[in-house]
N, C-alpha and C positions, 0 to 999 in steps of 0.2 A: 159751106154746108155745116150745120150744127148737128153734132151727134148726141142723141138722147141716151142716158145711162139710167138704168134702174138698179137699185139696191135691195138686198134682201137681209133683214136683220137676223142673225142666227138665233135659233130657239133650242130649248133643251131637247126637243124631239129631234131636230136636225143634228144635234151633237150626238144623240144616241144612235141615230142612223149611221153617222160617219164612223163612231166607234165600232158598231157591231158589224160593219162591212170592211174595217181595216184588219188586215192579217195580223194575228198576234205574234209578237216576238217572243222568243224563248226567254222565260224569267219575267215577263211583263204580267201585269194583273188582268184577270178576266174582266169582261164588262160588268159581271155582276159583283165583283170586288170593288170596283171604283165608283159605281153608281150608289151612293150611300143616302143622299138626300135630295130631293127635288129634281132628281135626274142630272144634277151638275156635279156630284161627287163632293160637295162641300159639307164640312161640319161646322154647326153654328150653335152657340149658347149665349145666355145672357144672365145676369145677376144684378141684383141691387148693390150699389157700392157707395160708400160714404167715406171719402178719403179724409184723413186728418189734415188740419191746417198745415201747410207747408211754407217754410222760409225760403227765400230766394236761394236756389242751389241745392235745396234738399230734394230727396228722392224717396219714394214709397213704392212697394211692390204688392201685388196681389196674385191670386191664381184663378183660373177658370177651369173647370172640368170639361175636357173636349174628348169624349169617348172615341177611341179609335185613333187619335193623333199619335204620331210617333216623331222621334228626333229626326230633324231634317225637313219636315213639313213647312210649308210656308203658311204665315198666318198675319192677321190684322186685328186691331181692336179700335173700338170708338166709344165715346160717352155720349150720353143724351143731353148733356149740358156743354156749354162752352168750356174748352180746355183752358181758357184764360191765360195764354202764354205758357202753358205746360206742354212738355213733349211726351207724347204716349207712344211707347214702343212695346213690342211683344215678341215673344219666341216660345217654341216648345221646349219645355225644360225637363220633361220625362214623359214617358207613356201616359197619354190621356191628360196631360197638364199643360195648359197655356199659361205662361207667366206674363203679366202685364206690369210694365215699369212706367211710372209717372214721374218726370222730373220737372221741377219748377225753374223755368228759365225766364220767368217774366220780370225780374228785377225788384220784386216786392213779395211780401207774404200773401198767400192765396188760400182761401178756404172754399173748396168747391162744395156745391149743393149735393145732397144725395141724389144719386143718378143711376141709370141703368147702364152697365157696363157690358157691352156686346162684343163677342169674338167670333171670328171666322177662320177656319182652317182650310187650306187648299192641299190636300194629300199629295206628296210628291209622286206617288204611284199613279195618281190621276193625270198629272202633268206630264211625267217623263216615262211612265210605263215600267219603272224599276224601283 
């Protein structure tokens, strides 16, 4: 006998329903504190970025303003063009500041085109409630 399984993709509405029915632990954020954008609690921003030509092994940094981000929040960044052998890393370096580090690991000099640099922050209060 073959069993048939159905799956349901979670939506932001389902997430909100779950959060609003979950009992609040002492010290955790209220549902209104963590739902910041689009019902998912994410912070997002983007800016035009034109990195200087980078020799192999060279590093450059820039910052994005992420209003509401705090030290310890999780974050990611991406470019709208190929990173061409570059490593793109990011972290919250101060309140409302997401620092993006681009390191050339390609083995040759790379000059990226002007691009949109996008950042997203996952607040730790949203993920862990503290």
